[in-house]
N, C-alpha and C positions, 0 to 999 in steps of 0.2 A: 568487592572480596574476590574479584579474581575471576567470576566464575562467568559461561556463558548459556543462554538462556536463549530459548527458542518461543515467540509472545503471540497467540493469535483471541485477536478480539472481535464479540459482537455482540449483536442487542438483541439479548434473548426478548424482549418486551419495549413498549415506547418509553423513554423517557429513562432506559438503562441500559445499561453494556455489564460486560463479563469479561475479563481477563486470566485467559490464561497460560502460567509459565512452564517451562518444561526446561529443568537442568538439561541441557546437550552440552557438561564443560568437558567431560569423556570424550564423547564423540567428537568436538572440536579439537583437544587434545591428537587426537587418534588425526583429525587428517588434516591437523597443521604436520605432525608427523609425516603423513603421509606424501604433503606437499616438498617438507624439504627432500625426503628421501627421492622426489621427484627432480628434484633441482640437483639434486647431488649424479641421481645415474645419467639426467643430461649432460653435466660438466663431464661425468664419467668416459660419457660417449662422445661427446665432443673431442674430448684428449686425445681417444682414443684414435678416433676418425682423422685428426689431425695427424698423428703416428703413424699411423696406416699410408695417411697421403705425403709423409713427408718420406718414407723409407720408400713408396713405391716412385718416385718422383726422384731420389737416391737412385735404383736401381735402374729406373729409365737415363739416367744422365750417365752412369756406366755402361749401358746399350748404346749409347749413341755414340760412343766412342769404339767401339768394337769393328774391328777391320772386315768381319762377317755380317750378313743382314742377320737381322734378328727380329721378328714377330710375335706378336699373339694374336690367336683366333679362336673366338668363340664358337658355341655349336651349329650358328647360324651363318658362318663360312665369313663372318665379318672382320676387321682386324680393330682391336682396340688400341693399338701399340704397332709402330713398325719405325727403325731406326732409320737414320740417317743414310746407311749403306742401301738399305732394301727404296726408301724413299727416291735416292737420286739413281736408279737403276730401274724404279719400275712406274714412279711414279705415285702421287697421295690416292689413297683411295676411296676417298673423299665421298666415306660411308657404305658404300659399294662393298658387295659380297665378292673375293678372291677371285669368283671364277667367272664374275661379271666382266671386271677393269682388268684383269690378264688376258683373259682369253675371250673376250666377248662373245661368252657363252649364257646361253637361262637358264641352264642348269647346273649341278656341279658335274665334276670328270667324275666317268665310268670308273678309271683305274685312279682316283686320289688314292694317293699313299697319307698321307698329312694325318686324316682322320681316322687312320688304325691304331694310331695311340691312344684315342680318345675312345674305342671301342673295347680295345685289350685292355686299357690303365697298365699300359707297358711303354716304354720307350721305345723308338723305332727311328731307324737309318735306314736311308735309301739315297741313290743319286737322283736328279733333277734336270733336266734339260729346260730351261726357262725361255721365259719369250724374247729373250737379247740373245738368245743361242749360245748362252754360258751356263758351265755344268758345273753343278754345286751336290758337294757332301753333306746332306742334308739329317738332323736331328729334330726330332720332336719328342718330344717332356711331354705328359700331361701332368694338370695337378688343379687344386682347386682354390680359387683367387680368395680374399679377404670375407666378401660380401657371399661365398657358397657359390657363385659360377663356379664352372668347371670350362678352363682355357686350356692353350695347347701354348707350350713355349715352343719355334721354330727356328734354328740357328744354319744359316745354309754357309760354310764355305767353299770359295769360289777353289774348285779344283781343274781350269783347263787347262790350262800351263801344264800343271803334273798329267794331265791326261794325253796329253799331247805327246809329252816326253817320253812317256808309257809308251804308247804306238811308235813313237820312231823302234824303241830299243824294242820293240815285238817284230819293227819292218827289221829293222838291220839283224835280228839274232835269224832270223826266216830267212835271209839273204846269206847271210853265212853258213848255214845250215845247207841253204842250196846250194853253197861252191862245194862243202865237204860231202855231198852226197853226189855230186857230179864225178869228185873222182874218181878214178878207175882202181885207184891203192887202195888198202886197206887202211882207215883210220882209225887210232882208239887212243880214249883219254883214260887215265890211271890215276886213282891217286895217291897221296902218299903213302896209304899202306899199301899198294902194288894192286888194289880192285878195279876191274873196269869200272868207269862211269859211264861211257856213250862210246858209241861202235857207229861208222857207216855201212851204208849198206852192200859196199865190196866187201868187208870184211864180213858181212852175213854170209856173202855168199862165196868166198874164200873157204870159209868155216865151218857151214855147213850146218851153223846154231842159230838159233834166233836171238833178238835184240834182249825178250826176256833172260833166257839164256846164257848171254854173256855177261851185260849190265850183273854188276854185282859180285860176281866171280873173280878170281886169282887170274892174274895176269901170266904167271907161270905155267897154270894149266892150261889157258889157251896156248902158248909157244909148246908147251909138251904135245 
């Protein structure tokens, strides 16, 4: 009859027994539907998990090729991922917290800039001198992973050579300035519009005007 029954059998007296048939077809149909839904849900979860895993793997593959270091940091200061550049420069964390294997510390750094991004939930940019004595322009981006966990994506670009070049330019500028200031003759630079853009101390002495008064004024006014 394509029906389901729950059967109870018992003996009310010696040599007698009774059987109760309870029609549970509807409940069984509901149960079967629930089982199907459960199986479908498990299949969708499995499929979505595979998609997330594949997406994450594609992301990791891209991060591996970047010329900058890229790491993921969780709330517990551990690194679920570090790309090739980071591993080559600082080694593998082996599950240790960042402050443990980078700085041999027992607790987090007091002046840690990275976790400001997690506290403010805003991107954060700063400069960091790593254990390798290299200078990095660091970008931190907070985000929520597919499993609901909070992570920080950190990217560090090596700017050591650029910082060195900037220092050389500053040093050269200071040296040039020292030569200009050492001159006993008034020296003035002017723009194409005829405005004074810089003067040395000798010019200040000769004119009796301060640098603030001279810079931005017309050269003809100064000559007059």
